[in-house]
C-alpha positions as CSV (number, residue, x, y, z in Angstrom):
1,M,-4.5,25.1,-29.0
2,T,-1.6,22.7,-29.4
3,D,-0.1,24.8,-32.2
4,F,-0.3,27.8,-29.9
5,K,1.5,26.0,-27.1
6,L,4.3,25.0,-29.5
7,E,4.6,28.6,-30.7
8,N,4.6,29.8,-27.1
9,R,7.5,27.3,-26.3
10,R,9.4,28.6,-29.2
11,H,9.2,32.1,-27.9
12,Q,10.3,30.9,-24.5
13,R,13.3,29.0,-25.9
14,R,14.3,32.0,-28.0
15,A,14.2,34.3,-25.0
16,S,16.1,31.8,-22.8
17,L,18.8,31.2,-25.3
18,L,19.2,35.0,-25.6
19,A,19.6,35.2,-21.8
20,I,22.2,32.4,-21.9
21,G,24.4,34.4,-24.3
22,L,24.3,37.6,-22.3
23,G,27.3,36.8,-20.1
24,V,29.5,35.9,-23.1
25,I,28.5,39.1,-24.9
26,A,29.2,41.1,-21.7
27,M,32.7,39.7,-21.5
28,L,33.5,40.5,-25.1
29,Y,32.1,44.0,-25.4
30,L,32.5,46.8,-22.9
31,A,30.7,50.1,-23.2
32,D,32.0,53.3,-21.7
33,S,29.9,56.3,-20.8
34,L,29.5,57.3,-24.4
35,S,30.0,54.2,-26.6
36,I,31.7,50.8,-27.1
37,S,35.2,51.2,-28.5
38,R,38.0,49.2,-29.8
39,A,41.0,48.5,-27.5
40,D,43.4,50.5,-29.6
41,D,41.1,53.5,-29.6
42,G,40.0,53.5,-26.0
43,L,41.7,54.8,-22.9
44,T,44.0,52.0,-21.7
45,L,45.1,51.5,-18.1
46,D,48.7,52.3,-18.9
47,G,47.6,55.3,-20.9
48,A,45.6,56.6,-18.0
49,V,48.5,56.2,-15.6
50,A,50.9,58.0,-18.0
51,I,48.5,60.9,-18.3
52,A,48.1,61.1,-14.5
53,L,51.8,61.1,-13.8
54,G,52.4,63.7,-16.5
55,A,49.7,66.1,-15.3
56,N,52.0,67.9,-12.8
57,D,49.5,67.2,-10.0
58,P,49.6,70.0,-7.4
59,T,49.8,67.5,-4.6
60,V,53.2,66.4,-6.1
61,A,54.3,69.9,-7.1
62,R,53.8,71.3,-3.6
63,F,56.3,68.8,-2.1
64,K,58.9,69.6,-4.8
65,E,58.5,73.3,-4.2
66,R,58.7,72.8,-0.5
67,A,61.9,70.8,-0.9
68,S,63.4,73.5,-3.1
69,A,62.5,76.1,-0.5
70,L,64.2,74.0,2.3
71,E,67.3,73.6,0.3
72,D,67.5,77.4,-0.1
73,R,66.9,77.8,3.6
74,A,69.7,75.3,4.3
75,V,72.1,77.7,2.7
76,S,70.6,80.7,4.4
77,D,70.4,79.3,7.9
78,S,74.0,78.1,7.8
79,Q,75.5,81.6,7.4
80,L,76.8,83.7,10.1
81,P,74.5,86.5,11.4
82,D,74.9,89.8,9.8
83,P,77.6,92.0,11.4
84,Q,76.3,94.9,13.5
85,L,77.7,98.4,12.7
86,R,78.0,100.8,15.7
87,V,78.4,104.6,15.2
88,G,78.2,107.1,18.1
89,L,79.4,110.1,19.9
90,A,80.9,109.5,23.3
91,N,81.7,111.8,26.2
92,F,80.5,114.9,24.4
93,P,80.5,118.1,26.6
94,V,77.0,119.6,26.7
95,D,78.0,122.9,28.3
96,T,80.0,124.2,25.4
97,F,79.3,121.7,22.7
98,D,83.0,121.9,21.8
99,F,84.3,118.6,20.3
100,E,87.9,119.4,21.2
101,Q,87.3,120.6,24.8
102,E,87.6,117.2,26.6
103,A,90.2,114.6,26.0
104,M,87.7,111.8,26.2
105,T,85.3,113.1,23.6
106,Q,85.3,110.6,20.7
107,V,83.5,109.8,17.5
108,Q,83.2,106.0,17.8
109,V,82.8,103.5,15.0
110,G,82.6,99.8,15.7
111,V,81.6,96.4,14.2
112,R,80.3,93.4,16.1
113,Q,80.2,89.9,14.7
114,S,78.4,87.1,16.5
115,F,79.3,83.4,16.3
116,P,76.6,80.8,17.2
117,R,77.4,78.1,19.7
118,G,79.7,75.2,18.6
119,K,78.6,73.6,15.3
120,T,75.1,75.0,15.4
121,L,75.3,76.4,11.8
122,S,76.5,73.2,10.1
123,K,74.0,71.1,12.1
124,T,71.2,73.5,11.1
125,R,72.1,73.1,7.5
126,E,72.1,69.3,7.8
127,R,68.7,69.5,9.4
128,R,67.2,71.6,6.6
129,E,68.7,69.2,4.0
130,A,67.1,66.3,5.8
131,E,63.8,68.1,5.7
132,A,64.2,68.7,2.0
133,A,65.0,65.0,1.4
134,G,61.8,64.1,3.3
135,Q,59.8,66.4,1.0
136,R,61.3,64.8,-2.1
137,A,60.5,61.4,-0.7
138,S,56.9,62.6,-0.1
139,A,56.7,63.7,-3.7
140,T,57.8,60.3,-4.9
141,L,55.3,58.6,-2.6
142,Q,52.5,60.8,-3.9
143,E,53.4,59.9,-7.5
144,L,53.1,56.2,-6.5
145,Q,49.8,56.9,-4.8
146,I,48.5,58.7,-7.9
147,A,49.5,55.8,-10.1
148,L,47.8,53.4,-7.7
149,D,44.6,55.5,-7.5
150,T,44.5,55.8,-11.3
151,R,44.8,52.0,-11.7
152,T,42.2,51.1,-9.1
153,T,39.7,53.8,-10.4
154,W,40.2,52.7,-14.0
155,L,39.7,49.0,-13.0
156,D,36.5,49.8,-11.1
157,L,35.2,51.8,-14.0
158,Y,36.0,48.9,-16.3
159,Y,33.9,46.7,-14.1
160,W,30.9,49.0,-13.9
161,L,30.8,49.7,-17.6
162,G,30.6,46.0,-18.2
163,A,27.9,45.8,-15.5
164,R,26.0,48.4,-17.4
165,Q,26.1,46.5,-20.6
166,T,25.1,43.2,-18.9
167,A,22.3,44.9,-16.9
168,Q,20.9,46.3,-20.1
169,E,21.0,42.9,-21.9
170,S,19.5,41.2,-18.8
171,R,16.7,43.7,-18.9
172,D,16.1,43.1,-22.6
173,A,16.0,39.3,-22.0
174,V,13.6,39.6,-19.0
175,N,11.4,42.1,-21.0
176,E,11.0,39.4,-23.7
177,L,10.0,36.9,-21.0
178,V,7.5,39.4,-19.7
179,Q,6.0,39.7,-23.2
180,V,5.9,35.9,-23.5
181,V,4.2,35.5,-20.1
182,Q,1.7,38.3,-21.0
183,T,0.7,36.4,-24.1
184,S,0.4,33.2,-22.2
185,F,-1.6,34.9,-19.4
186,S,-4.0,36.4,-21.9
187,T,-4.8,33.0,-23.2
188,G,-5.0,31.4,-19.8
189,L,-1.9,29.3,-20.1
190,R,0.0,31.0,-17.3
191,S,-1.0,32.3,-13.9
192,N,-1.0,35.9,-12.8
193,Q,1.8,35.1,-10.4
194,D,4.2,34.4,-13.3
195,L,3.4,37.8,-14.8
196,L,3.9,39.6,-11.6
197,R,7.2,37.8,-10.9
198,A,8.5,38.8,-14.3
199,E,7.5,42.4,-13.9
200,L,9.1,42.5,-10.4
201,E,12.4,41.2,-11.8
202,L,12.1,43.8,-14.5
203,S,11.7,46.6,-11.9
204,L,14.6,45.2,-9.9
205,L,16.8,45.3,-13.0
206,D,15.8,49.0,-13.6
207,D,16.9,49.7,-10.0
208,R,20.2,48.0,-10.6
209,A,20.7,50.0,-13.8
210,V,20.2,53.3,-11.7
211,E,22.8,52.1,-9.2
212,V,25.2,51.2,-12.0
213,E,24.9,54.7,-13.4
214,R,25.6,56.2,-10.0
215,Q,28.8,54.1,-9.6
216,I,29.9,55.1,-13.1
217,D,29.3,58.8,-12.4
218,D,31.3,58.6,-9.2
219,L,34.2,56.9,-10.8
220,V,34.3,59.3,-13.8
221,A,34.4,62.2,-11.3
222,E,37.3,60.5,-9.5
223,L,39.1,59.8,-12.7
224,S,38.6,63.4,-13.8
225,R,40.5,64.5,-10.8
226,L,43.4,62.3,-11.8
227,I,43.6,62.7,-15.6
228,G,41.3,65.6,-16.3
229,P,37.7,65.6,-17.6
230,E,38.7,65.6,-21.3
231,N,40.4,62.2,-20.7
232,A,38.0,60.8,-18.1
233,F,35.1,60.9,-20.6
234,R,37.1,59.0,-23.3
235,P,35.9,55.5,-24.2
236,I,37.5,52.9,-22.0
237,A,39.5,50.1,-23.8
238,D,37.5,46.9,-23.8
239,S,40.6,44.6,-23.4
240,F,41.6,43.6,-19.9
241,P,45.0,45.1,-19.0
242,A,48.0,42.9,-18.4
243,L,49.9,44.3,-15.4
244,P,53.6,43.5,-14.7
245,A,53.9,40.4,-12.5
246,P,55.0,41.3,-8.9
247,P,58.2,40.0,-7.6
248,D,58.5,37.2,-5.0
249,R,56.9,38.1,-1.7
250,Q,60.1,37.9,0.2
251,M,61.8,40.3,-2.3
252,I,58.9,42.8,-1.8
253,E,59.2,42.5,2.0
254,D,63.0,43.0,1.9
255,G,62.5,46.2,-0.2
256,L,60.0,47.8,2.1
257,A,62.7,49.5,4.1
258,K,63.6,51.5,0.9
259,H,60.0,52.3,0.0
260,P,59.3,56.1,-0.3
261,A,57.0,55.8,2.7
262,A,59.9,54.5,4.7
263,D,62.2,57.2,3.2
264,V,59.8,59.9,4.5
265,E,60.1,58.5,8.0
266,D,63.9,58.0,7.6
267,A,64.2,61.7,6.7
268,L,62.2,62.7,9.8
269,V,64.5,60.5,12.0
270,E,67.4,62.3,10.4
271,V,65.8,65.7,11.2
272,R,65.4,64.7,14.9
273,D,69.0,63.5,15.0
274,R,70.1,66.9,13.9
275,D,67.8,68.5,16.6
276,V,69.6,66.4,19.2
277,D,73.0,67.6,17.8
278,I,71.9,71.2,17.8
279,A,70.6,70.8,21.4
280,K,74.1,69.5,22.4
281,Q,75.8,72.5,20.9
282,Q,73.9,74.7,23.3
283,Y,76.2,73.6,26.1
284,R,79.1,75.3,24.3
285,P,79.6,79.1,24.7
286,G,78.5,81.4,22.0
287,W,80.7,84.4,21.4
288,S,80.9,87.8,19.7
289,L,83.8,89.8,18.4
290,D,83.5,93.5,18.9
291,T,86.0,95.9,17.3
292,G,85.9,99.7,17.5
293,Y,87.7,102.9,16.7
294,G,87.4,106.2,18.6
295,L,88.3,109.4,16.8
296,R,89.4,112.4,19.1
297,G,90.1,116.0,18.2
298,G,92.8,118.4,19.4
299,D,95.7,116.4,17.9
300,R,95.0,113.7,20.5
301,A,95.7,110.0,19.8
302,D,92.7,108.0,18.5
303,F,91.6,104.9,20.5
304,A,91.2,101.4,19.0
305,S,89.3,98.7,20.9
306,L,88.9,94.9,20.6
307,M,86.5,92.9,22.8
308,V,85.3,89.3,22.9
309,V,81.9,88.6,24.5
310,L,81.1,85.1,25.6
311,D,77.7,83.4,26.4
312,V,78.5,81.2,29.4
313,P,76.0,78.4,29.9
314,L,76.3,78.0,33.6
315,F,72.7,77.2,34.6
316,T,71.6,74.5,32.2
317,G,69.0,72.6,34.3
318,K,65.9,74.3,33.0
319,R,67.1,75.3,29.5
320,Q,69.8,73.2,27.8
321,D,69.0,70.0,29.7
322,R,65.3,70.2,29.0
323,R,65.9,71.1,25.4
324,L,68.2,68.1,24.9
325,A,65.7,65.8,26.7
326,A,62.9,67.0,24.5
327,A,65.0,66.5,21.3
328,R,65.8,63.0,22.3
329,K,62.2,62.1,23.0
330,E,61.1,63.6,19.7
331,R,63.8,61.4,18.0
332,A,62.4,58.4,19.8
333,V,58.9,59.3,18.5
334,A,60.2,59.5,15.0
335,Q,61.8,56.1,15.3
336,F,58.6,54.6,16.5
337,D,56.7,56.2,13.6
338,R,59.2,54.6,11.2
339,M,58.6,51.2,12.8
340,A,54.9,51.7,12.7
341,T,55.1,52.6,9.0
342,L,57.1,49.5,8.2
343,L,54.5,47.4,10.0
344,D,51.7,49.0,8.1
345,L,53.5,48.4,4.8
346,K,54.0,44.7,5.8
347,K,50.3,44.4,6.6
348,V,49.4,45.8,3.2
349,L,51.8,43.3,1.7
350,D,50.5,40.3,3.6
351,R,46.8,41.2,2.8
352,N,47.3,41.9,-0.8
353,Y,49.6,39.1,-1.6
354,A,47.1,36.7,-0.1
355,D,44.3,38.4,-2.1
356,W,46.4,38.1,-5.2
357,L,46.9,34.4,-4.8
358,R,43.4,33.4,-3.6
359,L,41.6,35.6,-6.2
360,N,43.6,33.9,-8.9
361,Q,42.5,30.5,-7.6
362,R,38.9,31.7,-7.6
363,I,39.2,32.9,-11.2
364,E,40.5,29.5,-12.3
365,L,37.7,27.8,-10.4
366,F,35.1,30.1,-12.1
367,N,36.5,29.4,-15.5
368,A,36.8,25.7,-15.0
369,V,33.7,24.9,-13.1
370,V,31.3,27.6,-11.9
371,L,30.4,29.1,-15.3
372,N,29.7,25.7,-16.8
373,R,27.5,24.7,-13.9
374,A,25.6,28.0,-13.9
375,G,24.9,27.5,-17.6
376,A,23.9,23.9,-17.0
377,N,21.6,25.0,-14.2
378,A,20.0,27.6,-16.5
379,D,19.4,25.0,-19.2
380,A,17.9,22.5,-16.7
381,A,15.6,25.2,-15.4
382,L,14.5,25.9,-19.0
383,D,13.8,22.2,-19.6
384,G,11.9,21.9,-16.3
385,Y,9.8,25.0,-17.1
386,Q,9.0,23.7,-20.5
387,N,7.9,20.4,-19.0
388,Q,6.0,22.2,-16.3
389,V,8.2,20.7,-13.6
390,T,9.9,24.0,-12.6
391,D,8.0,27.2,-11.9
392,F,8.6,30.5,-13.6
393,A,10.4,32.0,-10.5
394,E,13.1,29.3,-10.7
395,L,13.5,30.0,-14.4
396,I,14.1,33.7,-13.8
397,R,16.5,33.0,-10.9
398,S,18.5,30.6,-12.9
399,R,18.9,33.0,-15.8
400,L,19.8,35.9,-13.6
401,A,22.2,33.7,-11.5
402,E,24.0,32.8,-14.7
403,L,24.4,36.5,-15.6
404,D,25.5,37.3,-12.0
405,T,28.1,34.6,-12.2
406,E,29.6,36.1,-15.2
407,L,29.6,39.5,-13.5
408,Q,31.1,38.0,-10.5
409,L,34.0,36.6,-12.6
410,R,34.5,40.1,-14.0
411,R,34.6,41.4,-10.4
412,L,37.2,38.8,-9.4
413,R,39.4,39.7,-12.3
414,V,39.2,43.4,-11.4
415,D,39.9,42.7,-7.7
416,H,42.8,40.5,-8.6
417,A,44.3,43.3,-10.8
418,K,43.7,45.8,-7.9
419,A,45.6,43.6,-5.5
420,Q,48.4,43.3,-8.1
421,S,48.4,47.1,-8.4
422,R,48.9,47.4,-4.7
423,L,51.8,45.0,-4.8
424,L,53.4,47.1,-7.5
425,F,52.9,50.1,-5.3
426,L,54.9,48.4,-2.6
427,T,57.7,47.7,-5.0
428,G,57.8,51.4,-6.1
429,E,56.4,50.7,-9.6
430,Q,54.8,53.7,-11.2
431,S,54.2,52.5,-14.8
């Protein structure tokens, strides 16, 4: 019986030592949805961003096409209206239908050209150009968003693929403990509660594995939208990416006014400014130039005519005045929208810069203290269990807590990189 106890303890120690090394293995090897790959063969973060930006995403192309259309419309809308050609027969006698009977009978040919009020045409062109600038700024903003979405999706996938590997190794370790407890239970050395506890932990690990697969499937689908399914199913590089260091916080804040999101709002303010200018032009008279030539028969002199027609804005209270007031209010709304956008950008900056700093502190704490203490706690639980001081439930908890600590460190590194990615987004960094 003593020899059997020693052999049983050897099995327990071997299973426990295997569990201790799970976290280290999980940090060194990262499996993707198909296999574990070398860093130089896998899809890197920079590679994924380059693919996403080079994919000619329709959400970017639509803004560029719309900008091009508005630029064409700027030229079109700034031209004079087409002249009107007038041809007719005037004062024609219907009793004899003789063209030369009456002196006033004429074949008239005329041309009318209208001229819009004031500088309406030039202001309309400036308005369309401002709209086009806003669309191009929207395209740039969308490219930045695609780069950010690709980074965060890749980082989340990196985490969950590591979680898959760790969960599988945790299950293998707990499964060995189950076999050891089953052997001990069959000989009467351990209680039924230890066996049930081990089997419960094994079932919970199976449930965790299903959740990990669900998360991976969701992220692969999201990554497929960004870089295509042929790239999304490639192995992920197992080396953690090194992102460019963000500038000083004050430098980022000073540059928010030139961020593409602010450029979009600036363009809209410019559009509303031109609307105000166009509304002011409506107080000026529009006019038309009408020229005509009347051809008469019977050797009579032909008639030539020249007329100027004016639009006289006399009653402006319910038309021009209201139009100008509405344009000014819409300009004020655009200015408020710009202010709100800058406040939102600053909020994103404050939150993510704080996250970037604090998460880095937590990573340093985990590396310096938490991992060591989690390992020491697991070793102490193993010694206590071997000396029948600690129960089996505590042994299981200590082993899984050690693995969860290593996964938590991985989560911290991923969240730190995501916060850094958002800071790069605020600086306008795409790659």
